[in-house]
N, C-alpha and C positions, 0 to 999 in steps of 0.2 A: 476476565482472566488477567493475571499479572505475570509479567516475564521480566527478569533481570539478567543483565550480562549476556546479551544475544548478539551473534554475528550471523548474518544471512548474506551469502555471496554466490555469484555464478549461476543463478537460476536461468535455465535455458528455455527456449520457446517450446510450447506444446499446444495442441489443438483440442479444444473441448468438443463434446458431442454435437454442439450447435455450430461448429466450424470457426468459432472465435479463437484466435491465437492469443496466448499470453505467456509471460515469463516474469512474473511478479515476485519480488522478494517477500513482502508481507502484504496480504490482502485481508482487510477487515470489512466484511460485507454482511448483508442480510440481518442487520440488527445486532451484530456482535459488538462487544465492548472489550477493548484491550488496553491495559496500562503497561507501558514499555519504558524501562529505565536502563541506562548504560548499554546502548546498542550501536551497532555498526552494520549498515545495510549498503552493500556496494556490488557493482559489476553484474547487475541483473539485466536481462535482455529487454524487459518492458518497463515496468514501474517498480521503483524501490519500495515505497510505502503507499498503499492504496487504502483510502477510507471512504467507503461508499461504492459507487459504480452503477452503471445503467441497469445491471441485472439484479441489483439489490432491491428487495421489496420492502425493506424497512431501513431507516437511517441507522448507521453505525456510529460509534464514538470511541474515544479513548483519551488518555493522558500520555504524553511523550516527553521524557526528560533525559538530558545528558546523552545525546546520540549524534550520529552523523549518517547522512544519506548522500552517497557519491557514486559517480561513474555509471549511472543508469540512463536508459533512454529518457525516462521521465522520473525525476527524483521523488516528488511528493504530489500525489493526486488526491485532493479532498473535495468530495461532492456532497457530503453529508451536511444537512442543515444544523446538526448538533455541534459541529466543529467550528472553532474559531482559532486562527493561527496564534493570536496573542494569548488566549486563555488556555489552550490545550497543548501548547508546545513551549518548553523551557529548556534553554541551552541545547537546542538541536540545530546542527549545521547542515545545510542542504546546498551542495556546490559541485561543480564539475560534472553535472548531468547535462545531456543534450538540452533538456528543458528542466529547470530546477523545481519550480512550483507551478501547478496549474489546477484550476477548478473545473476544467472541461469534463464532460461525461466520458468515462472510460468503461468500455464493455467488460462485463464479468462473464466468463465462460461457464457453461453447464457441463457437468460430468455425470449426468444421469444415464443409466444403462438404457440402451435402445430396445431392450426386451421387456 
């Protein structure tokens, strides 16, 4: 998918059916691909931009241009083997987050119906 001119802000915590809490601005998981241009991701309770995650069964990827990621608990979490900060990010600022960039494994919640 391709998205242009996007703002994501103030995503609040929720709990998945597996008990994992999250509050992510943009999560690209389970083999998804997203190209994002001219974006602002800020003030989300967990991760601003997540690419990958421990619940992902396939690597995800994307291209990110002309954006900012600010005031999140964790600004940018990249765990996908397909991703390279130099190759996949152009003119993206990530600052004023509790942790700006990390490649640690972030749990991805499940929202499957228990029935």
